[in-house]
C-alpha angles and dihedrals in degrees: 000000000000091000090051091049091050091049092051093047094049093045089052091049092055091047090052092055093047099263102110089139092068112120114221118203132168107256148153137233117205119192122184133190126181117240112247120197113258093002113134104179124058124190117201115207109212107187125091091226095052101101099160084114121030114265108239121230095248096049122111110197135183123266115231090239095057142069127214123209107202118210098173141015127217129188130194142172109238121217136185109222129196130176138181094255095049113028092184115102116251128188122240126185123212135194094204141022105269099232089161090072098045136345086232087081090065090083086075097055092091092065085078092054092062132089138230127229127187124191126181114199088347093303113121112232096164120035131182095347101179115232091213086085087074098047106108123174105199128221092246121038140180116298130186130206089270086077093054120239104332127200092235128024101181135058112264095231119175103199092197089067115005114089089009129113130183118247117220125203092032118243126227119213115192131205088212095056139064109264117193113192114179135171112200120197129199090231136009118271132203137209114272123217113199127185124191143150115250117210094237104018104049123219114004135179128201124192109195097201113146146044122234120204112187129189120193124191142082126337114214104208114213090359101125123102090258084075095059 
């Protein structure tokens, strides 16, 4: 019901400013930045044509012709995982630093003591949003063979809810404007490489090496000022 109300309100807003033709669809923006040792401020480019930093394969950025009305923000730690059975690298997202596997992960805890700021055309629309909102310790967590044969060996993460927080009032990001999205941390962090033996999968290695900032909401196609 809330989603429907938001849709109706945003549709009415576009109609009022002469953009009744704007198509609104549920959508997602995914922004990724690699963790750099000792770095304590991360800027997340959002536009498809911003190639100052390479766009990663999993990213979903905003087209300059569109606007995005964010209704919730999610944040994850991104890890590259390899194991003996499947040498290919796979991506895993986490809502916490997995200290239970190795104390080496603790270097990432401070990412949840930081804050997020979003400015659009130099006007701050989100200020000092604490990242602790996104820190979710799940009911089941990683376990290695040192714990015997556990009932569950992976975190039971529900990506529709865990690591996600609603954003009210909603925030509009525009392809025609300058969007500055910055996460500031109290101290620098570093990538964490963790090796362990899974009960059923054998030796595994996980390199927690990037930050994922995810916006979910409504995409206004052809809604930016470039479209009149």
